[in-house]
N, CA, C, O and the ligand as a Tripos MOL2 file, in Angstrom:
@<TRIPOS>MOLECULE
protein
  277   275    70     0     0
PROTEIN
NO_CHARGES

@<TRIPOS>ATOM
      1 N          -6.9190  -11.3940  -11.6280 N.3       1 MET1
      2 CA         -7.5380  -10.8230  -10.4240 C.3       1 MET1
      3 C          -6.5720   -9.8400   -9.7660 C.2       1 MET1
      4 O          -5.3760  -10.1010   -9.6370 O.2       1 MET1
      5 N          -7.1210   -8.7230   -9.3630 N.am      2 THR2
      6 CA         -6.2870   -7.7200   -8.7090 C.3       2 THR2
      7 C          -6.2190   -7.9880   -7.2150 C.2       2 THR2
      8 O          -7.2430   -8.2310   -6.5770 O.2       2 THR2
      9 N          -5.0330   -7.9450   -6.6660 N.am      3 ALA3
     10 CA         -4.8480   -8.2120   -5.2420 C.3       3 ALA3
     11 C          -5.4720   -7.1040   -4.3900 C.2       3 ALA3
     12 O          -5.4500   -5.9270   -4.7500 O.2       3 ALA3
     13 N          -6.0200   -7.5130   -3.2660 N.am      4 THR4
     14 CA         -6.6430   -6.5670   -2.3480 C.3       4 THR4
     15 C          -5.9200   -6.5850   -1.0040 C.2       4 THR4
     16 O          -5.0170   -7.3930   -0.7830 O.2       4 THR4
     17 N          -6.3230   -5.6940   -0.1220 N.am      5 LEU5
     18 CA         -5.7310   -5.6490    1.2140 C.3       5 LEU5
     19 C          -5.9740   -6.9550    1.9640 C.2       5 LEU5
     20 O          -5.1140   -7.4120    2.7160 O.2       5 LEU5
     21 N          -7.1470   -7.5530    1.7570 N.am      6 ASN6
     22 CA         -7.4410   -8.8360    2.4100 C.3       6 ASN6
     23 C          -6.4570   -9.9240    1.9740 C.2       6 ASN6
     24 O          -6.0790  -10.7800    2.7750 O.2       6 ASN6
     25 N          -6.0410   -9.8900    0.6990 N.am      7 ASN7
     26 CA         -5.0790  -10.8670    0.2030 C.3       7 ASN7
     27 C          -3.7510  -10.7430    0.9470 C.2       7 ASN7
     28 O          -3.0930  -11.7470    1.2210 O.2       7 ASN7
     29 N          -3.3610   -9.5190    1.2730 N.am      8 LEU8
     30 CA         -2.1020   -9.3050    1.9920 C.3       8 LEU8
     31 C          -2.1380   -9.9750    3.3560 C.2       8 LEU8
     32 O          -1.1900  -10.6490    3.7600 O.2       8 LEU8
     33 N          -3.2480   -9.7790    4.0590 N.am      9 ILE9
     34 CA         -3.3990  -10.3740    5.3850 C.3       9 ILE9
     35 C          -3.3880  -11.9000    5.2740 C.2       9 ILE9
     36 O          -2.7410  -12.5900    6.0620 O.2       9 ILE9
     37 N          -4.1230  -12.4110    4.2750 N.am     10 ALA10
     38 CA         -4.2330  -13.8660    4.1030 C.3      10 ALA10
     39 C          -2.8750  -14.5000    3.8250 C.2      10 ALA10
     40 O          -2.6320  -15.6420    4.2160 O.2      10 ALA10
     41 N          -1.9930  -13.7710    3.1570 N.am     11 ASN11
     42 CA         -0.6950  -14.3240    2.7810 C.3      11 ASN11
     43 C           0.4440  -13.8400    3.6720 C.2      11 ASN11
     44 O           1.6110  -14.1030    3.3830 O.2      11 ASN11
     45 N           0.1120  -13.1340    4.7530 N.am     12 ASP12
     46 CA          1.1310  -12.5660    5.6310 C.3      12 ASP12
     47 C           2.1030  -11.6610    4.8790 C.2      12 ASP12
     48 O           3.3050  -11.6590    5.1430 O.2      12 ASP12
     49 N           1.5610  -10.8950    3.9430 N.am     13 ASN13
     50 CA          2.3910   -9.9770    3.1830 C.3      13 ASN13
     51 C           2.2100   -8.5500    3.6580 C.2      13 ASN13
     52 O           1.1760   -8.1960    4.2240 O.2      13 ASN13
     53 N           3.2240   -7.7380    3.4220 N.am     14 GLY14
     54 CA          3.1430   -6.3240    3.7060 C.3      14 GLY14
     55 C           3.0440   -5.5550    2.3980 C.2      14 GLY14
     56 O           3.1400   -6.1280    1.3140 O.2      14 GLY14
     57 N           2.8510   -4.2540    2.5190 N.am     15 LEU15
     58 CA          2.7110   -3.4190    1.3320 C.3      15 LEU15
     59 C           3.6730   -2.2420    1.4100 C.2      15 LEU15
     60 O           3.7800   -1.5640    2.4320 O.2      15 LEU15
     61 N           4.3680   -2.0200    0.3010 N.am     16 ARG16
     62 CA          5.3210   -0.9330    0.2280 C.3      16 ARG16
     63 C           4.8980   -0.0310   -0.9150 C.2      16 ARG16
     64 O           4.5040   -0.5080   -1.9800 O.2      16 ARG16
     65 N           4.9800    1.2660   -0.6940 N.am     17 VAL17
     66 CA          4.6360    2.2030   -1.7580 C.3      17 VAL17
     67 C           5.8540    3.0470   -2.0950 C.2      17 VAL17
     68 O           6.4920    3.6210   -1.2130 O.2      17 VAL17
     69 N           6.1680    3.1150   -3.3810 N.am     18 LEU18
     70 CA          7.2820    3.9260   -3.8630 C.3      18 LEU18
     71 C           6.7270    5.1850   -4.5000 C.2      18 LEU18
     72 O           5.9170    5.1260   -5.4240 O.2      18 LEU18
     73 N           7.1770    6.3300   -3.9880 N.am     19 CYS19
     74 CA          6.7050    7.6110   -4.5260 C.3      19 CYS19
     75 C           7.1570    7.7670   -5.9760 C.2      19 CYS19
     76 O           8.3260    7.5560   -6.2960 O.2      19 CYS19
     77 N           6.2160    8.1420   -6.8530 N.am     20 ASP20
     78 CA          6.5480    8.3260   -8.2650 C.3      20 ASP20
     79 C           7.4170    9.5480   -8.4850 C.2      20 ASP20
     80 O           8.1490    9.6320   -9.4710 O.2      20 ASP20
     81 N           7.3330   10.5050   -7.5530 N.am     21 THR21
     82 CA          8.0360   11.7700   -7.7390 C.3      21 THR21
     83 C           9.4570   11.7570   -7.1810 C.2      21 THR21
     84 O          10.4100   12.1090   -7.8760 O.2      21 THR21
     85 N           9.5890   11.3400   -5.8960 N.am     22 CYS22
     86 CA         10.9090   11.4340   -5.2660 C.3      22 CYS22
     87 C          11.5010   10.0710   -4.9160 C.2      22 CYS22
     88 O          12.5850    9.9980   -4.3360 O.2      22 CYS22
     89 N          10.8010    8.9910   -5.2630 N.am     23 SER23
     90 CA         11.3020    7.6290   -5.0400 C.3      23 SER23
     91 C          11.4040    7.2150   -3.5760 C.2      23 SER23
     92 O          12.0600    6.2240   -3.2540 O.2      23 SER23
     93 N          10.7530    7.9750   -2.6840 N.am     24 ARG24
     94 CA         10.7460    7.5730   -1.2850 C.3      24 ARG24
     95 C           9.9960    6.2520   -1.1550 C.2      24 ARG24
     96 O           8.9980    6.0210   -1.8390 O.2      24 ARG24
     97 N          10.4880    5.3910   -0.2720 N.am     25 VAL25
     98 CA          9.8460    4.1010   -0.0220 C.3      25 VAL25
     99 C           9.1580    4.1540    1.3340 C.2      25 VAL25
    100 O           9.7690    4.5420    2.3290 O.2      25 VAL25
    101 N           7.8890    3.7660    1.3750 N.am     26 ALA26
    102 CA          7.1500    3.7550    2.6300 C.3      26 ALA26
    103 C           6.5010    2.3960    2.8360 C.2      26 ALA26
    104 O           5.8010    1.8970    1.9550 O.2      26 ALA26
    105 N           6.7320    1.7990    3.9950 N.am     27 ASP27
    106 CA          6.0570    0.5550    4.3370 C.3      27 ASP27
    107 C           4.7190    0.9040    4.9770 C.2      27 ASP27
    108 O           4.6640    1.6470    5.9570 O.2      27 ASP27
    109 N           3.6490    0.3640    4.4190 N.am     28 MET28
    110 CA          2.3110    0.7020    4.8680 C.3      28 MET28
    111 C           1.8750   -0.1990    6.0210 C.2      28 MET28
    112 O           2.2970   -1.3490    6.1360 O.2      28 MET28
    113 N           1.0260    0.3570    6.8590 N.am     29 ASP29
    114 CA          0.4140   -0.3900    7.9630 C.3      29 ASP29
    115 C          -0.8730   -1.0050    7.4220 C.2      29 ASP29
    116 O          -1.9070   -0.3390    7.3690 O.2      29 ASP29
    117 N          -0.8120   -2.2770    7.0200 N.am     30 VAL30
    118 CA         -1.9500   -2.9140    6.3350 C.3      30 VAL30
    119 C          -3.2210   -2.9430    7.1930 C.2      30 VAL30
    120 O          -4.2850   -2.5700    6.7000 O.2      30 VAL30
    121 N          -3.1480   -3.3760    8.4690 N.am     31 PRO31
    122 CA         -4.3750   -3.3620    9.2880 C.3      31 PRO31
    123 C          -5.0000   -1.9690    9.3750 C.2      31 PRO31
    124 O          -6.2230   -1.8320    9.4110 O.2      31 PRO31
    125 N          -4.1550   -0.9420    9.4080 N.am     32 LYS32
    126 CA         -4.6530    0.4340    9.4690 C.3      32 LYS32
    127 C          -5.3420    0.8170    8.1590 C.2      32 LYS32
    128 O          -6.3720    1.4920    8.1650 O.2      32 LYS32
    129 N          -4.7680    0.3830    7.0440 N.am     33 LEU33
    130 CA         -5.3740    0.6570    5.7380 C.3      33 LEU33
    131 C          -6.7360   -0.0200    5.6180 C.2      33 LEU33
    132 O          -7.6860    0.5540    5.0850 O.2      33 LEU33
    133 N          -6.8140   -1.2560    6.1250 N.am     34 ILE34
    134 CA         -8.0890   -1.9740    6.0760 C.3      34 ILE34
    135 C          -9.1280   -1.2630    6.9290 C.2      34 ILE34
    136 O         -10.3000   -1.1760    6.5630 O.2      34 ILE34
    137 N          -8.6830   -0.7590    8.0650 N.am     35 HIS35
    138 CA         -9.5980   -0.0180    8.9320 C.3      35 HIS35
    139 C         -10.1260    1.2210    8.2090 C.2      35 HIS35
    140 O         -11.2980    1.5730    8.3420 O.2      35 HIS35
    141 N          -9.2670    1.8660    7.4560 N.am     36 ALA36
    142 CA         -9.6440    3.1100    6.7810 C.3      36 ALA36
    143 C         -10.4300    2.8810    5.4920 C.2      36 ALA36
    144 O         -11.3940    3.5970    5.2220 O.2      36 ALA36
    145 N         -10.0280    1.8890    4.6940 N.am     37 TYR37
    146 CA        -10.6110    1.7300    3.3580 C.3      37 TYR37
    147 C         -11.4160    0.4500    3.1800 C.2      37 TYR37
    148 O         -12.2010    0.3400    2.2390 O.2      37 TYR37
    149 N         -11.2280   -0.5280    4.0810 N.am     38 GLY38
    150 CA        -11.8980   -1.8150    3.9070 C.3      38 GLY38
    151 C         -10.9890   -2.8000    3.1860 C.2      38 GLY38
    152 O         -10.1320   -2.4160    2.3910 O.2      38 GLY38
    153 N         -11.1980   -4.0810    3.4850 N.am     39 GLY39
    154 CA        -10.3190   -5.1230    2.9640 C.3      39 GLY39
    155 C         -10.4340   -5.3840    1.4790 C.2      39 GLY39
    156 O          -9.5590   -6.0260    0.8980 O.2      39 GLY39
    157 N         -11.5020   -4.8970    0.8460 N.am     40 ALA40
    158 CA        -11.6980   -5.1580   -0.5800 C.3      40 ALA40
    159 C         -10.9910   -4.1350   -1.4650 C.2      40 ALA40
    160 O         -11.0110   -4.2440   -2.6900 O.2      40 ALA40
    161 N         -10.3640   -3.1360   -0.8320 N.am     41 MET41
    162 CA         -9.6330   -2.1190   -1.5980 C.3      41 MET41
    163 C          -8.4590   -2.7630   -2.3340 C.2      41 MET41
    164 O          -7.6980   -3.5250   -1.7370 O.2      41 MET41
    165 N          -8.3090   -2.4660   -3.6090 N.am     42 THR42
    166 CA         -7.2250   -3.0790   -4.3810 C.3      42 THR42
    167 C          -5.9110   -2.3260   -4.1680 C.2      42 THR42
    168 O          -5.9030   -1.1440   -3.8230 O.2      42 THR42
    169 N          -4.8280   -3.0210   -4.3770 N.am     43 LEU43
    170 CA         -3.5110   -2.4290   -4.1450 C.3      43 LEU43
    171 C          -3.1870   -1.2640   -5.0890 C.2      43 LEU43
    172 O          -2.6290   -0.2620   -4.6420 O.2      43 LEU43
    173 N          -3.5210   -1.3690   -6.3810 N.am     44 PRO44
    174 CA         -3.2760   -0.2120   -7.2580 C.3      44 PRO44
    175 C          -4.0460    1.0350   -6.8040 C.2      44 PRO44
    176 O          -3.5790    2.1620   -6.9630 O.2      44 PRO44
    177 N          -5.2350    0.8050   -6.2360 N.am     45 GLU45
    178 CA         -6.0390    1.9290   -5.7460 C.3      45 GLU45
    179 C          -5.3320    2.5960   -4.5570 C.2      45 GLU45
    180 O          -5.3220    3.8210   -4.4330 O.2      45 GLU45
    181 N          -4.7480    1.7710   -3.6940 N.am     46 ILE46
    182 CA         -3.9840    2.3170   -2.5730 C.3      46 ILE46
    183 C          -2.8370    3.1860   -3.0960 C.2      46 ILE46
    184 O          -2.5750    4.2730   -2.5790 O.2      46 ILE46
    185 N          -2.1620    2.6830   -4.1290 N.am     47 GLY47
    186 CA         -1.0500    3.4400   -4.7170 C.3      47 GLY47
    187 C          -1.5010    4.7850   -5.2450 C.2      47 GLY47
    188 O          -0.8180    5.7950   -5.0750 O.2      47 GLY47
    189 N          -2.6670    4.7880   -5.8920 N.am     48 ARG48
    190 CA         -3.1870    6.0390   -6.4530 C.3      48 ARG48
    191 C          -3.5490    7.0390   -5.3580 C.2      48 ARG48
    192 O          -3.4130    8.2480   -5.5450 O.2      48 ARG48
    193 N          -4.0140    6.5260   -4.2080 N.am     49 ARG49
    194 CA         -4.4670    7.4150   -3.1390 C.3      49 ARG49
    195 C          -3.3500    7.8640   -2.2160 C.2      49 ARG49
    196 O          -3.5040    8.8370   -1.4780 O.2      49 ARG49
    197 N          -2.2370    7.1660   -2.2550 N.am     50 ALA50
    198 CA         -1.1420    7.4720   -1.3340 C.3      50 ALA50
    199 C          -0.5940    8.8710   -1.5580 C.2      50 ALA50
    200 O          -0.4850    9.3410   -2.6900 O.2      50 ALA50
    201 N          -0.2470    9.5320   -0.4450 N.am     51 ARG51
    202 CA          0.3840   10.8350   -0.5580 C.3      51 ARG51
    203 C           1.7380   10.7700    0.1370 C.2      51 ARG51
    204 O           1.8360   10.3340    1.2850 O.2      51 ARG51
    205 N           2.7610   11.2000   -0.5530 N.am     52 CYS52
    206 CA          4.1280   11.1220   -0.0370 C.3      52 CYS52
    207 C           4.3450   12.1210    1.0910 C.2      52 CYS52
    208 O           3.9780   13.2900    0.9770 O.2      52 CYS52
    209 N           4.9500   11.6470    2.1880 N.am     53 LYS53
    210 CA          5.1940   12.5160    3.3370 C.3      53 LYS53
    211 C           6.3700   13.4520    3.0900 C.2      53 LYS53
    212 O           6.4880   14.4810    3.7550 O.2      53 LYS53
    213 N           7.2290   13.1140    2.1580 N.am     54 VAL54
    214 CA          8.4170   13.9190    1.9030 C.3      54 VAL54
    215 C           8.1330   15.0400    0.9000 C.2      54 VAL54
    216 O           8.3760   16.2110    1.1940 O.2      54 VAL54
    217 N           7.6200   14.6880   -0.2810 N.am     55 CYS55
    218 CA          7.4610   15.6920   -1.3370 C.3      55 CYS55
    219 C           6.0100   16.1160   -1.5050 C.2      55 CYS55
    220 O           5.7290   17.0650   -2.2370 O.2      55 CYS55
    221 N           5.0660   15.4210   -0.8300 N.am     56 GLY56
    222 CA          3.6650   15.7980   -0.9430 C.3      56 GLY56
    223 C           3.0200   15.3300   -2.2310 C.2      56 GLY56
    224 O           1.8510   15.6210   -2.4840 O.2      56 GLY56
    225 N           3.7690   14.6100   -3.0470 N.am     57 GLY57
    226 CA          3.2500   14.1310   -4.3240 C.3      57 GLY57
    227 C           2.2190   13.0450   -4.1320 C.2      57 GLY57
    228 O           2.2860   12.2770   -3.1720 O.2      57 GLY57
    229 N           1.2700   12.9800   -5.0390 N.am     58 ARG58
    230 CA          0.2300   11.9810   -4.9550 C.3      58 ARG58
    231 C           0.4940   10.8660   -5.9520 C.2      58 ARG58
    232 O           0.8650   11.1210   -7.0970 O.2      58 ARG58
    233 N           0.3050    9.6400   -5.5160 N.am     59 GLY59
    234 CA          0.4530    8.5040   -6.4120 C.3      59 GLY59
    235 C           1.7950    7.8270   -6.2650 C.2      59 GLY59
    236 O           2.8360    8.4820   -6.2050 O.2      59 GLY59
    237 N           1.7610    6.5130   -6.2080 N.am     60 GLY60
    238 CA          2.9960    5.7560   -6.0810 C.3      60 GLY60
    239 C           2.8260    4.3660   -6.6400 C.2      60 GLY60
    240 O           1.7180    3.9430   -6.9700 O.2      60 GLY60
    241 N           3.9370    3.6580   -6.7450 N.am     61 SER61
    242 CA          3.9040    2.2840   -7.2170 C.3      61 SER61
    243 C           3.8600    1.3510   -6.0250 C.2      61 SER61
    244 O           4.6560    1.4900   -5.0960 O.2      61 SER61
    245 N           2.9350    0.3970   -6.0420 N.am     62 VAL62
    246 CA          2.8120   -0.5280   -4.9230 C.3      62 VAL62
    247 C           3.6260   -1.7920   -5.1670 C.2      62 VAL62
    248 O           3.7750   -2.2540   -6.2980 O.2      62 VAL62
    249 N           4.1390   -2.3290   -4.0870 N.am     63 GLN63
    250 CA          4.9700   -3.5190   -4.1430 C.3      63 GLN63
    251 C           4.5850   -4.3880   -2.9490 C.2      63 GLN63
    252 O           4.5030   -3.8930   -1.8250 O.2      63 GLN63
    253 N           4.3490   -5.6690   -3.1820 N.am     64 VAL64
    254 CA          4.0170   -6.5880   -2.0970 C.3      64 VAL64
    255 C           5.3140   -7.1400   -1.5280 C.2      64 VAL64
    256 O           6.1850   -7.5910   -2.2720 O.2      64 VAL64
    257 N           5.4420   -7.1010   -0.2070 N.am     65 VAL65
    258 CA          6.6460   -7.5980    0.4430 C.3      65 VAL65
    259 C           6.2910   -8.6800    1.4630 C.2      65 VAL65
    260 O           5.1980   -8.6820    2.0280 O.2      65 VAL65
    261 N           7.2210   -9.5860    1.6840 N.am     66 ALA66
    262 CA          6.9880  -10.6680    2.6380 C.3      66 ALA66
    263 C           7.2730  -10.1930    4.0500 C.2      66 ALA66
    264 O           8.4220  -10.1460    4.4890 O.2      66 ALA66
    265 N           6.2150   -9.8440    4.7470 N.am     67 VAL67
    266 CA          6.3310   -9.3650    6.1240 C.3      67 VAL67
    267 C           5.2860  -10.0660    6.9730 C.2      67 VAL67
    268 O           4.1270  -10.1690    6.5720 O.2      67 VAL67
    269 N           5.6800  -10.5430    8.1230 N.am     68 ARG68
    270 CA          4.7060  -11.1530    9.0250 C.3      68 ARG68
    271 C           4.3040  -10.1380   10.0810 C.2      68 ARG68
    272 O           5.1570   -9.5750   10.7680 O.2      68 ARG68
    273 N           3.0070   -9.9050   10.2080 N.am     69 TRP69
    274 CA          2.5250   -8.8880   11.1550 C.3      69 TRP69
    275 C           2.4270   -9.4560   12.5420 C.2      69 TRP69
    276 O           2.0410   -8.7490   13.4720 O.2      69 TRP69
    277 ZN          7.7620   11.8300   -2.7530 Zn       70 ZN70
@<TRIPOS>BOND
     1     1     2 1
     2     2     3 1
     3     3     4 2
     4     3     5 am
     5     5     6 1
     6     6     7 1
     7     7     8 2
     8     7     9 am
     9     9    10 1
    10    10    11 1
    11    11    12 2
    12    11    13 am
    13    13    14 1
    14    14    15 1
    15    15    16 2
    16    15    17 am
    17    17    18 1
    18    18    19 1
    19    19    20 2
    20    19    21 am
    21    21    22 1
    22    22    23 1
    23    23    24 2
    24    23    25 am
    25    25    26 1
    26    26    27 1
    27    27    28 2
    28    27    29 am
    29    29    30 1
    30    30    31 1
    31    31    32 2
    32    31    33 am
    33    33    34 1
    34    34    35 1
    35    35    36 2
    36    35    37 am
    37    37    38 1
    38    38    39 1
    39    39    40 2
    40    39    41 am
    41    41    42 1
    42    42    43 1
    43    43    44 2
    44    43    45 am
    45    45    46 1
    46    46    47 1
    47    47    48 2
    48    47    49 am
    49    49    50 1
    50    50    51 1
    51    51    52 2
    52    51    53 am
    53    53    54 1
    54    54    55 1
    55    55    56 2
    56    55    57 am
    57    57    58 1
    58    58    59 1
    59    59    60 2
    60    59    61 am
    61    61    62 1
    62    62    63 1
    63    63    64 2
    64    63    65 am
    65    65    66 1
    66    66    67 1
    67    67    68 2
    68    67    69 am
    69    69    70 1
    70    70    71 1
    71    71    72 2
    72    71    73 am
    73    73    74 1
    74    74    75 1
    75    75    76 2
    76    75    77 am
    77    77    78 1
    78    78    79 1
    79    79    80 2
    80    79    81 am
    81    81    82 1
    82    82    83 1
    83    83    84 2
    84    83    85 am
    85    85    86 1
    86    86    87 1
    87    87    88 2
    88    87    89 am
    89    89    90 1
    90    90    91 1
    91    91    92 2
    92    91    93 am
    93    93    94 1
    94    94    95 1
    95    95    96 2
    96    95    97 am
    97    97    98 1
    98    98    99 1
    99    99   100 2
   100    99   101 am
   101   101   102 1
   102   102   103 1
   103   103   104 2
   104   103   105 am
   105   105   106 1
   106   106   107 1
   107   107   108 2
   108   107   109 am
   109   109   110 1
   110   110   111 1
   111   111   112 2
   112   111   113 am
   113   113   114 1
   114   114   115 1
   115   115   116 2
   116   115   117 am
   117   117   118 1
   118   118   119 1
   119   119   120 2
   120   119   121 am
   121   121   122 1
   122   122   123 1
   123   123   124 2
   124   123   125 am
   125   125   126 1
   126   126   127 1
   127   127   128 2
   128   127   129 am
   129   129   130 1
   130   130   131 1
   131   131   132 2
   132   131   133 am
   133   133   134 1
   134   134   135 1
   135   135   136 2
   136   135   137 am
   137   137   138 1
   138   138   139 1
   139   139   140 2
   140   139   141 am
   141   141   142 1
   142   142   143 1
   143   143   144 2
   144   143   145 am
   145   145   146 1
   146   146   147 1
   147   147   148 2
   148   147   149 am
   149   149   150 1
   150   150   151 1
   151   151   152 2
   152   151   153 am
   153   153   154 1
   154   154   155 1
   155   155   156 2
   156   155   157 am
   157   157   158 1
   158   158   159 1
   159   159   160 2
   160   159   161 am
   161   161   162 1
   162   162   163 1
   163   163   164 2
   164   163   165 am
   165   165   166 1
   166   166   167 1
   167   167   168 2
   168   167   169 am
   169   169   170 1
   170   170   171 1
   171   171   172 2
   172   171   173 am
   173   173   174 1
   174   174   175 1
   175   175   176 2
   176   175   177 am
   177   177   178 1
   178   178   179 1
   179   179   180 2
   180   179   181 am
   181   181   182 1
   182   182   183 1
   183   183   184 2
   184   183   185 am
   185   185   186 1
   186   186   187 1
   187   187   188 2
   188   187   189 am
   189   189   190 1
   190   190   191 1
   191   191   192 2
   192   191   193 am
   193   193   194 1
   194   194   195 1
   195   195   196 2
   196   195   197 am
   197   197   198 1
   198   198   199 1
   199   199   200 2
   200   199   201 am
   201   201   202 1
   202   202   203 1
   203   203   204 2
   204   203   205 am
   205   205   206 1
   206   206   207 1
   207   207   208 2
   208   207   209 am
   209   209   210 1
   210   210   211 1
   211   211   212 2
   212   211   213 am
   213   213   214 1
   214   214   215 1
   215   215   216 2
   216   215   217 am
   217   217   218 1
   218   218   219 1
   219   219   220 2
   220   219   221 am
   221   221   222 1
   222   222   223 1
   223   223   224 2
   224   223   225 am
   225   225   226 1
   226   226   227 1
   227   227   228 2
   228   227   229 am
   229   229   230 1
   230   230   231 1
   231   231   232 2
   232   231   233 am
   233   233   234 1
   234   234   235 1
   235   235   236 2
   236   235   237 am
   237   237   238 1
   238   238   239 1
   239   239   240 2
   240   239   241 am
   241   241   242 1
   242   242   243 1
   243   243   244 2
   244   243   245 am
   245   245   246 1
   246   246   247 1
   247   247   248 2
   248   247   249 am
   249   249   250 1
   250   250   251 1
   251   251   252 2
   252   251   253 am
   253   253   254 1
   254   254   255 1
   255   255   256 2
   256   255   257 am
   257   257   258 1
   258   258   259 1
   259   259   260 2
   260   259   261 am
   261   261   262 1
   262   262   263 1
   263   263   264 2
   264   263   265 am
   265   265   266 1
   266   266   267 1
   267   267   268 2
   268   267   269 am
   269   269   270 1
   270   270   271 1
   271   271   272 2
   272   271   273 am
   273   273   274 1
   274   274   275 1
   275   275   276 2
@<TRIPOS>SUBSTRUCTURE
     1 MET1         2 RESIDUE 1 A MET
     2 THR2         6 RESIDUE 1 A THR
     3 ALA3        10 RESIDUE 1 A ALA
     4 THR4        14 RESIDUE 1 A THR
     5 LEU5        18 RESIDUE 1 A LEU
     6 ASN6        22 RESIDUE 1 A ASN
     7 ASN7        26 RESIDUE 1 A ASN
     8 LEU8        30 RESIDUE 1 A LEU
     9 ILE9        34 RESIDUE 1 A ILE
    10 ALA10       38 RESIDUE 1 A ALA
    11 ASN11       42 RESIDUE 1 A ASN
    12 ASP12       46 RESIDUE 1 A ASP
    13 ASN13       50 RESIDUE 1 A ASN
    14 GLY14       54 RESIDUE 1 A GLY
    15 LEU15       58 RESIDUE 1 A LEU
    16 ARG16       62 RESIDUE 1 A ARG
    17 VAL17       66 RESIDUE 1 A VAL
    18 LEU18       70 RESIDUE 1 A LEU
    19 CYS19       74 RESIDUE 1 A CYS
    20 ASP20       78 RESIDUE 1 A ASP
    21 THR21       82 RESIDUE 1 A THR
    22 CYS22       86 RESIDUE 1 A CYS
    23 SER23       90 RESIDUE 1 A SER
    24 ARG24       94 RESIDUE 1 A ARG
    25 VAL25       98 RESIDUE 1 A VAL
    26 ALA26      102 RESIDUE 1 A ALA
    27 ASP27      106 RESIDUE 1 A ASP
    28 MET28      110 RESIDUE 1 A MET
    29 ASP29      114 RESIDUE 1 A ASP
    30 VAL30      118 RESIDUE 1 A VAL
    31 PRO31      122 RESIDUE 1 A PRO
    32 LYS32      126 RESIDUE 1 A LYS
    33 LEU33      130 RESIDUE 1 A LEU
    34 ILE34      134 RESIDUE 1 A ILE
    35 HIS35      138 RESIDUE 1 A HIS
    36 ALA36      142 RESIDUE 1 A ALA
    37 TYR37      146 RESIDUE 1 A TYR
    38 GLY38      150 RESIDUE 1 A GLY
    39 GLY39      154 RESIDUE 1 A GLY
    40 ALA40      158 RESIDUE 1 A ALA
    41 MET41      162 RESIDUE 1 A MET
    42 THR42      166 RESIDUE 1 A THR
    43 LEU43      170 RESIDUE 1 A LEU
    44 PRO44      174 RESIDUE 1 A PRO
    45 GLU45      178 RESIDUE 1 A GLU
    46 ILE46      182 RESIDUE 1 A ILE
    47 GLY47      186 RESIDUE 1 A GLY
    48 ARG48      190 RESIDUE 1 A ARG
    49 ARG49      194 RESIDUE 1 A ARG
    50 ALA50      198 RESIDUE 1 A ALA
    51 ARG51      202 RESIDUE 1 A ARG
    52 CYS52      206 RESIDUE 1 A CYS
    53 LYS53      210 RESIDUE 1 A LYS
    54 VAL54      214 RESIDUE 1 A VAL
    55 CYS55      218 RESIDUE 1 A CYS
    56 GLY56      222 RESIDUE 1 A GLY
    57 GLY57      226 RESIDUE 1 A GLY
    58 ARG58      230 RESIDUE 1 A ARG
    59 GLY59      234 RESIDUE 1 A GLY
    60 GLY60      238 RESIDUE 1 A GLY
    61 SER61      242 RESIDUE 1 A SER
    62 VAL62      246 RESIDUE 1 A VAL
    63 GLN63      250 RESIDUE 1 A GLN
    64 VAL64      254 RESIDUE 1 A VAL
    65 VAL65      258 RESIDUE 1 A VAL
    66 ALA66      262 RESIDUE 1 A ALA
    67 VAL67      266 RESIDUE 1 A VAL
    68 ARG68      270 RESIDUE 1 A ARG
    69 TRP69      274 RESIDUE 1 A TRP
    70 ZN70       277 GROUP 0 **** ****
């Protein structure tokens, strides 16, 4: 089963995206992502849609991190 944004909330996890191009690390605002895409959005899909603020590159690797909101 692929993890979704709802799974992150349920487990008190955060989401980090690593840019494939410049390796920038960005911690995502999970509640904001759910507001924008819905809780059923999968994490790999978020990675594919992410756009890097530094290099403008599209696509990144997602990583689940232990963060309490
Ligand atoms: Zn980048």
